[in-house]
N, C-alpha and C positions, 0 to 999 in steps of 0.2 A: 886200757882194760877197765871195764866197769866194775864198781863195787857191788856188794850184795844189794844195796838199795838203788842201784842203777846209775849212780853218779860216776862220771868218767874220772879216771885217775890212774896212778901207778904206785907200786909198792917199792920202798927203798929201805935199806938197812941203816940204822943210826950207828954211832960210834960204839955202842954196846951190843951190836949185832941184833937189835930188836927190829922187827919189821914195822915200818911206819907208812902211813898212807898219805900221798900227796894228791889232792883232788884238783880238778879243773873246774873253774867257774866259767862256764861257756859265755855267759852274758858279758863278762868283763875281760875275757881272754887272759885269765890269771891261773897259774898253778898256786894252790894254797895248802898249808899244812897246819894252820891255826887261825885264830881270829884277830891277830895283831897285824899292824901295817908291815912290820918287817918279816912276817910269815907268809908272804905272797910275792910272786914275781910274774912278769908278763910271759904269756905263751907265744907272743909274736916273734921274739928273738930266742929261738931254741937253744943256741949255744950259751947265751947269757943265763937263760933259765936253768940249764943243766949245771952250770957253774954255781949258781946261787943255791940250788937244791943240794948239790954235793957239799957246799960250805955249811949249810944248815945241818945236814946229816953228820958232818964231822964235829961241829961245835955242840951238837946235842939239841934235842927237842925239849920243850918244857915237859915236866912230868904230868901224868894224868892223861885223860882222854882229849882228843882233838875237839876243839869247839867248832861249832858251825859258823861259817863265814856268812854274815848277813850285813847287807847294806840298806840303810833306811833311805829309800829313794824320796820319801816325803820330805826329809830334812834337806836333801839336795835341791829339790824343787822349790822349797820355801826360801832357800838361800838365793836362788836365781830370781825369785819373785821380788825379793827385797832390794835387789841390786838395781 
């Protein structure tokens, strides 16, 4: 289900029954609900992704608005150039 801005994702309830949005980063095949490494999981194994999203919903989201997930591809490219 697409969000108002067109990003694909789904809505889930957290432990306080608040609706939270889990987005899909299509480029990297991730579901994500924040900008931290432990706030994303692979879309490729749906059973594991469902378990991880359920676990995150039970343990609680960070307060405040969800941050945009951004990957600096320039830093990744630079790391490969140095290697």
